[in-house]
C-alpha positions as CSV (number, residue, x, y, z in Angstrom):
1,M,101.0,110.3,67.7
2,S,101.4,113.0,70.4
3,M,98.8,113.2,73.2
4,D,98.7,117.0,72.5
5,A,98.0,116.7,68.8
6,P,94.8,118.7,67.8
7,A,91.7,116.6,68.2
8,S,88.0,116.9,68.9
9,L,88.1,113.9,71.2
10,N,91.2,112.8,73.0
11,F,91.5,109.3,74.7
12,F,95.3,109.8,75.0
13,K,95.5,112.5,77.7
14,G,96.1,111.2,81.2
15,H,95.2,114.2,83.4
16,P,92.0,115.6,84.8
17,S,89.6,117.6,82.6
18,F,89.8,121.3,83.5
19,R,86.5,121.5,85.3
20,L,87.8,118.9,87.8
21,L,90.7,121.1,88.9
22,P,90.1,122.4,92.4
23,N,90.8,126.1,91.8
24,K,88.8,127.4,94.9
25,E,90.3,124.8,97.3
26,I,93.8,125.6,96.2
27,I,93.2,129.4,96.5
28,D,91.7,128.9,100.0
29,A,94.6,126.8,101.1
30,T,97.2,129.2,99.7
31,T,95.4,132.1,101.4
32,D,95.3,130.3,104.7
33,L,99.0,129.4,104.4
34,L,100.3,132.8,103.3
35,S,98.0,135.3,105.0
36,P,99.6,135.3,108.5
37,D,102.6,137.5,109.0
38,K,104.3,134.7,110.9
39,R,103.8,130.9,111.3
40,F,105.2,129.1,114.3
41,Y,107.6,127.1,112.1
42,D,109.0,129.9,109.9
43,S,112.4,129.9,111.5
44,D,112.4,126.1,112.3
45,T,115.2,124.6,110.2
46,E,113.1,121.4,109.7
47,N,110.2,123.3,108.3
48,R,111.0,126.9,107.3
49,H,108.9,129.7,105.8
50,P,106.8,128.6,102.8
51,L,108.4,131.1,100.5
52,T,112.0,130.4,101.3
53,Y,114.3,127.5,100.6
54,G,113.0,124.4,102.3
55,S,114.8,121.8,104.3
56,D,116.5,119.0,102.3
57,Q,114.0,116.3,103.1
58,G,111.0,118.6,103.1
59,A,109.0,120.3,105.8
60,L,108.6,118.1,108.8
61,W,105.0,119.2,109.4
62,V,104.0,118.3,105.8
63,R,105.7,114.9,106.1
64,N,103.8,114.3,109.4
65,T,100.6,115.3,107.7
66,I,101.1,113.0,104.8
67,C,101.9,110.1,107.2
68,S,98.7,110.7,109.1
69,F,96.8,110.8,105.8
70,L,98.3,107.5,104.6
71,N,98.2,105.7,108.0
72,D,94.7,106.7,109.2
73,D,92.7,107.9,106.2
74,I,94.0,105.7,103.4
75,F,95.5,102.4,104.7
76,K,93.7,102.6,108.0
77,L,96.6,100.9,109.9
78,P,96.5,100.2,113.6
79,K,98.4,102.6,115.8
80,D,100.9,99.8,116.8
81,S,101.4,98.5,113.2
82,N,105.0,98.4,112.0
83,L,103.7,99.2,108.5
84,R,102.8,102.8,109.4
85,S,104.6,105.5,107.5
86,T,106.9,107.8,109.5
87,P,108.2,111.2,108.5
88,E,111.9,110.2,108.6
89,C,111.1,107.6,105.8
90,L,109.7,110.3,103.5
91,N,111.5,112.5,101.1
92,L,109.4,115.3,99.5
93,N,110.0,116.0,95.8
94,S,108.5,117.7,92.8
95,G,106.2,114.8,91.6
96,A,106.6,111.3,90.4
97,S,108.4,111.9,87.1
98,Y,111.2,113.9,88.8
99,G,111.0,111.4,91.6
100,I,111.9,108.5,89.3
101,L,114.9,110.4,87.8
102,S,116.1,111.3,91.3
103,I,115.9,107.7,92.4
104,L,117.9,106.5,89.4
105,L,120.5,109.2,89.7
106,Q,121.0,108.7,93.5
107,S,120.8,104.9,93.8
108,T,121.9,103.3,90.5
109,L,125.0,103.5,88.4
110,A,124.5,102.2,84.9
111,Q,127.4,104.0,83.2
112,T,130.1,102.0,84.8
113,G,128.2,98.7,84.8
114,Y,127.8,98.6,88.6
115,T,124.0,98.6,88.0
116,R,123.9,95.8,85.5
117,Q,120.3,96.0,84.1
118,A,117.0,97.7,84.4
119,F,113.8,95.8,84.1
120,I,110.5,97.5,83.2
121,I,107.1,95.8,83.4
122,S,105.5,95.8,79.9
123,P,103.3,97.3,78.6
124,T,104.7,100.3,80.4
125,Y,104.0,104.0,81.1
126,F,105.0,105.5,77.7
127,L,107.4,108.2,78.9
128,I,109.3,106.3,81.6
129,N,111.9,105.1,79.0
130,N,113.3,108.6,78.9
131,C,114.1,108.7,82.6
132,F,116.1,105.4,82.4
133,I,118.0,106.5,79.3
134,D,118.9,109.8,80.9
135,A,120.3,107.8,83.8
136,G,122.5,105.8,81.5
137,F,120.4,102.7,80.8
138,S,120.3,102.9,77.0
139,G,120.8,99.3,75.8
140,K,120.2,98.0,79.3
141,L,116.4,97.9,79.4
142,T,114.6,94.5,79.6
143,A,110.8,94.2,79.3
144,I,109.1,91.8,81.6
145,D,105.5,91.0,80.6
146,E,102.5,91.2,82.8
147,I,100.7,87.8,83.0
148,G,97.0,87.8,83.5
149,C,95.6,90.6,85.6
150,D,97.7,90.2,88.8
151,T,101.2,88.9,88.2
152,I,104.3,89.2,86.0
153,D,106.7,86.8,84.1
154,F,108.9,85.7,87.0
155,V,110.5,83.0,84.9
156,T,112.0,85.4,82.4
157,L,112.9,87.9,85.1
158,E,114.9,85.4,87.2
159,K,116.5,83.9,84.0
160,K,117.7,87.4,83.0
161,L,118.9,88.2,86.4
162,Q,121.0,85.0,86.6
163,E,122.4,85.7,83.1
164,C,123.5,89.1,84.2
165,E,125.1,87.6,87.3
166,N,127.0,85.1,85.3
167,Q,128.4,87.8,83.0
168,A,129.2,90.3,85.8
169,S,132.8,91.4,86.5
170,S,134.0,91.6,90.0
171,G,135.8,94.9,89.8
172,D,132.7,97.2,89.7
173,S,133.0,100.3,91.9
174,T,130.8,103.2,93.0
175,E,133.9,105.4,93.5
176,C,132.9,107.9,90.8
177,I,129.8,109.0,92.6
178,D,131.2,109.0,96.2
179,N,132.1,112.3,97.7
180,P,135.7,112.1,98.7
181,Q,135.0,114.7,101.5
182,S,132.3,112.5,103.1
183,D,132.6,109.3,105.0
184,K,129.2,108.2,103.8
185,K,129.0,105.9,100.8
186,K,125.9,105.9,98.7
187,K,123.8,102.7,98.5
188,V,123.8,101.7,94.8
189,Y,121.8,98.7,93.6
190,K,123.0,96.1,91.2
191,Y,119.6,95.9,89.5
192,V,116.4,98.0,89.3
193,I,112.9,97.2,88.3
194,Y,110.1,99.7,87.5
195,T,106.4,98.9,88.0
196,V,103.0,100.5,88.4
197,P,101.6,97.9,90.7
198,T,98.0,99.1,91.3
199,Y,95.7,100.2,88.5
200,S,98.7,100.1,86.2
201,N,99.4,102.6,83.5
202,P,98.5,101.4,80.8
203,S,96.9,98.0,81.5
204,G,94.8,98.9,84.6
205,H,96.0,95.7,86.3
206,T,96.7,95.3,90.0
207,Y,99.3,92.8,91.3
208,S,98.3,90.4,94.0
209,E,100.0,90.4,97.4
210,E,101.6,87.1,96.5
211,T,103.2,88.7,93.4
212,R,104.5,91.6,95.5
213,L,106.0,89.4,98.2
214,R,107.6,87.2,95.6
215,L,109.2,90.2,93.8
216,I,110.5,91.5,97.1
217,K,112.1,88.2,97.9
218,L,113.8,88.2,94.4
219,A,114.9,91.8,94.9
220,R,116.6,90.9,98.2
221,K,118.4,87.9,96.6
222,Y,119.8,90.0,93.7
223,D,120.3,93.4,95.3
224,M,117.6,94.9,93.1
225,L,115.6,98.0,93.8
226,I,111.8,98.0,93.2
227,I,110.5,101.4,92.1
228,A,106.8,101.3,92.5
229,D,104.9,104.2,91.0
230,D,102.1,104.4,93.6
231,V,100.2,107.2,91.8
232,Y,96.8,105.6,91.1
233,D,96.1,103.3,94.0
234,I,93.8,105.6,96.0
235,L,91.6,106.0,92.9
236,N,89.5,102.9,93.7
237,Y,86.1,102.5,92.2
238,D,85.0,99.2,93.7
239,Q,84.7,100.2,97.3
240,D,81.5,102.0,98.3
241,I,82.4,105.2,100.1
242,S,79.1,107.0,99.5
243,K,77.7,106.5,103.0
244,N,80.4,108.4,104.9
245,S,81.5,111.8,103.6
246,K,85.0,111.5,105.2
247,L,85.7,108.0,103.9
248,L,88.3,107.2,101.3
249,P,89.1,103.8,99.7
250,T,91.6,101.4,101.2
251,P,94.2,100.3,98.6
252,P,96.2,97.1,98.6
253,K,99.4,97.2,100.7
254,R,102.2,99.0,98.8
255,F,105.5,97.3,98.1
256,V,107.1,99.5,100.8
257,H,104.6,98.2,103.4
258,L,105.3,94.6,102.6
259,D,109.1,95.2,102.5
260,R,108.9,96.8,105.9
261,Q,106.6,94.1,107.2
262,T,109.0,91.3,106.3
263,W,112.3,93.2,106.7
264,S,114.9,91.9,109.1
265,S,117.4,94.3,110.6
266,T,120.0,91.5,110.9
267,E,119.5,89.8,107.5
268,D,118.2,92.3,105.0
269,D,119.7,95.4,103.4
270,P,119.5,98.4,105.9
271,F,118.3,100.5,103.0
272,G,115.5,98.1,102.0
273,N,114.7,97.1,98.4
274,T,111.6,99.2,97.6
275,I,110.6,102.8,97.1
276,S,107.1,104.1,96.9
277,N,107.2,106.9,94.3
278,A,104.0,108.8,94.9
279,T,102.4,112.0,93.8
280,F,99.5,114.3,94.5
281,S,99.2,115.0,90.7
282,K,96.4,112.4,90.3
283,L,94.8,113.2,93.6
284,I,94.5,117.0,93.6
285,A,96.1,118.7,90.5
286,P,99.1,117.9,88.3
287,G,100.2,121.5,88.1
288,L,101.2,121.5,91.7
289,R,104.1,119.2,90.8
290,F,104.4,117.7,94.3
291,G,105.0,114.2,95.5
292,Y,107.1,112.1,97.8
293,H,109.4,109.1,98.1
294,E,108.7,106.6,100.9
295,T,111.4,104.0,101.8
296,V,111.5,101.1,104.2
297,T,114.0,102.7,106.6
298,P,115.2,106.3,106.9
299,K,118.5,105.5,105.2
300,L,117.4,105.6,101.6
301,A,115.0,108.6,102.0
302,Y,117.8,110.5,103.6
303,Q,120.2,109.6,100.7
304,L,117.7,110.8,98.2
305,S,117.3,114.1,100.1
306,E,121.1,114.6,100.1
307,G,121.5,114.8,96.3
308,G,123.4,117.8,95.0
309,A,120.3,119.8,93.8
310,N,118.5,119.2,97.1
311,I,121.3,120.4,99.4
312,S,121.8,123.4,97.1
313,G,118.2,124.5,97.0
314,G,116.4,122.5,99.5
315,T,113.3,120.4,98.8
316,P,112.1,121.3,95.3
317,S,108.4,122.1,96.1
318,Q,108.5,124.0,99.4
319,L,105.5,126.2,98.7
320,N,103.4,123.6,96.9
321,S,104.1,120.9,99.5
322,M,102.7,123.3,102.2
323,I,99.6,124.0,100.0
324,V,98.9,120.3,99.8
325,G,99.7,119.9,103.5
326,T,97.1,122.6,104.3
327,M,94.5,120.9,102.1
328,L,95.2,117.5,103.8
329,K,94.8,119.2,107.2
330,N,91.6,121.1,106.5
331,G,89.9,118.2,104.7
332,S,89.5,119.8,101.3
333,A,91.9,117.3,99.7
334,T,89.6,114.5,100.8
335,N,86.6,116.3,99.3
336,V,88.5,116.8,96.0
337,L,89.5,113.2,95.9
338,R,86.1,111.9,96.6
339,H,84.7,114.0,93.8
340,L,87.4,112.7,91.4
341,I,86.6,109.1,92.4
342,S,82.9,109.5,91.8
343,T,83.4,111.2,88.5
344,Y,85.9,108.7,87.2
345,K,83.8,105.8,88.3
346,E,80.9,107.0,86.2
347,R,83.1,107.6,83.2
348,G,84.6,104.2,83.5
349,E,81.2,102.5,83.6
350,V,80.2,104.5,80.5
351,L,83.4,103.5,78.6
352,Y,83.0,99.8,79.4
353,T,79.3,99.8,78.4
354,C,80.2,101.5,75.1
355,V,83.1,99.2,74.3
356,K,80.7,96.2,74.7
357,R,78.0,97.9,72.6
358,W,80.0,99.3,69.7
359,L,83.4,97.4,69.4
360,P,83.8,94.0,67.8
361,Q,82.2,91.2,69.9
362,E,85.5,89.5,70.8
363,T,87.3,92.7,71.9
364,D,89.1,92.1,75.2
365,C,88.3,94.8,77.7
366,D,88.2,94.6,81.5
367,V,85.9,96.5,83.8
368,I,87.8,99.5,85.2
369,H,88.5,99.0,89.0
370,G,90.5,102.1,89.5
371,G,93.0,104.6,88.1
372,Y,92.8,106.3,84.7
373,F,93.1,103.7,82.0
374,V,91.4,100.8,80.2
375,W,93.4,98.5,78.0
376,I,91.6,97.1,75.0
377,T,92.7,94.4,72.5
378,L,90.9,93.8,69.3
379,P,90.2,90.3,67.9
380,D,92.8,88.5,65.7
381,D,93.5,90.0,62.3
382,Y,92.4,93.5,63.3
383,N,95.1,96.1,62.9
384,M,94.9,98.7,65.7
385,E,97.6,100.9,64.1
386,E,95.6,101.3,60.9
387,I,92.3,101.7,62.8
388,Q,93.9,104.4,64.9
389,R,95.2,106.2,61.8
390,R,91.7,106.1,60.2
391,L,90.0,107.2,63.4
392,N,92.2,110.3,63.6
393,A,92.1,111.1,59.9
394,E,88.3,110.7,59.4
395,H,86.9,111.7,62.8
396,N,89.7,113.8,64.5
397,V,89.7,111.4,67.4
398,I,93.0,110.4,69.2
399,L,93.7,107.3,71.1
400,A,97.0,105.8,72.4
401,N,98.0,102.9,70.3
402,G,99.7,100.1,72.1
403,S,103.0,100.8,70.4
404,N,103.4,103.8,72.7
405,F,103.8,101.5,75.7
406,E,106.8,99.5,74.6
407,V,110.2,99.2,76.5
408,I,112.8,100.8,74.2
409,G,115.0,98.1,72.7
410,D,112.7,95.2,73.8
411,P,109.4,95.6,72.0
412,K,106.6,93.1,72.4
413,G,104.3,94.2,69.6
414,W,101.6,95.8,71.7
415,G,100.6,98.1,68.8
416,K,99.3,95.4,66.6
417,R,95.9,95.0,68.3
418,S,95.9,96.9,71.6
419,A,95.3,100.5,72.7
420,R,95.0,102.4,76.0
421,L,91.9,104.5,76.6
422,S,91.8,107.2,79.3
423,I,88.8,108.2,81.3
424,S,90.4,111.2,83.1
425,F,90.2,114.0,80.4
426,M,86.9,113.6,78.6
427,E,83.3,113.9,79.9
428,K,80.9,111.0,79.7
429,E,79.2,112.2,76.6
430,E,82.5,112.6,74.8
431,I,83.6,109.1,75.8
432,Q,80.4,107.7,74.4
433,E,80.8,109.5,71.1
434,G,84.5,108.6,70.8
435,I,83.8,104.9,71.3
436,R,80.9,105.0,68.9
437,L,83.2,106.5,66.2
438,L,85.9,103.9,67.0
439,G,83.3,101.2,66.6
440,S,82.3,102.6,63.2
441,V,85.9,102.5,62.0
442,C,86.3,98.9,63.3
443,R,83.1,97.9,61.5
444,E,84.2,99.4,58.2
445,Y,87.6,97.7,58.5
446,A,86.0,94.4,59.3
447,T,83.7,94.7,56.3
448,E,86.7,95.4,54.0
449,L,88.6,92.4,55.2
450,G,85.7,90.0,55.7
451,L,86.4,89.8,59.5
452,P,83.8,88.9,62.1
453,F,82.4,91.8,64.0
């Protein structure tokens, strides 16, 4: 079922409700940016005028502003920390979805077999399969299960990696994507793994630092690139930020931080093994279509910026990147983000309370700690696919059945009893009514089949 199908209540949509979109703040930032006849950087080749073609890696002042935001406001890193983000390790792009495709096109090569396999943590973001298939990975996708709330199935992952190694030929080449007029050869990885490590879509889980470090160690061993969708990690609902109007939550260290922290210039790949694929879609507004890659060293960020489309047109979101940069500088982005966090926290509390009140007693549902989503699993012998069908037919309510979150070609059966519920689109009263209706359908189903409720 499509998330855009007509419905009176929609638990599928993973974007802000319209009243949360910061119209005024974006208008003000755009006015501040474009009102002057000249800006000091208009003719600077590293920045350029906001309405012209941008530099390949994105405006330097925007990259510097993002780094300050991450280092000082979000991760609160000491000035002398080697974990701090630097502008040369950032590549600006048009949001996380295009960011993923850009990474795959610029640093993997599935069509010739050079990149042997892609691994996707399952259940997974329901549209990510398309990016991998576009990049040539059809038939080369392996699902790796989450285990518990903070780790993944390392046993299966390493077993599959070793199987691929044993079957690999020695004649693989990247020649077909190397520019014969350039002496620079692209870094292409033998394997790639995709994950949403903090407040995952769809499960809501967050991987421990131990899990992250273990995966980095494995990535270095097998020449594997870890693509981390760091799109929800700032939306933390556990930390109390109410007493300071400028304070934002502090997320766990990202993969790119831990890779940089443990990286050796003499022993490890000079390109690193991780990319933070981040966006401002979840933090300000999705229509801006602006995000960034962050890499361990400048090498991979630069490679991504030198793709054919980038050097032809420059950074793909020149104007919007500067609008966001202006909002970060003037503090309005922080205010918008704090408002989103407060609103989503309240909605998450309502959803959890309603699940416990109206759904079958043995329904598995975690308290939401951050991000957009709650993953629920009904008790044994309930059929979520049938319940979803009835809920939509009888009450015009849409939810995202677990079957939407499979890895193509390696299904795990998530649709049998599980579903993802979003808190981002509906107001508290709508969430309450939607869960009440879901509960009524579950009760009717349980009565028909003689199941405990």
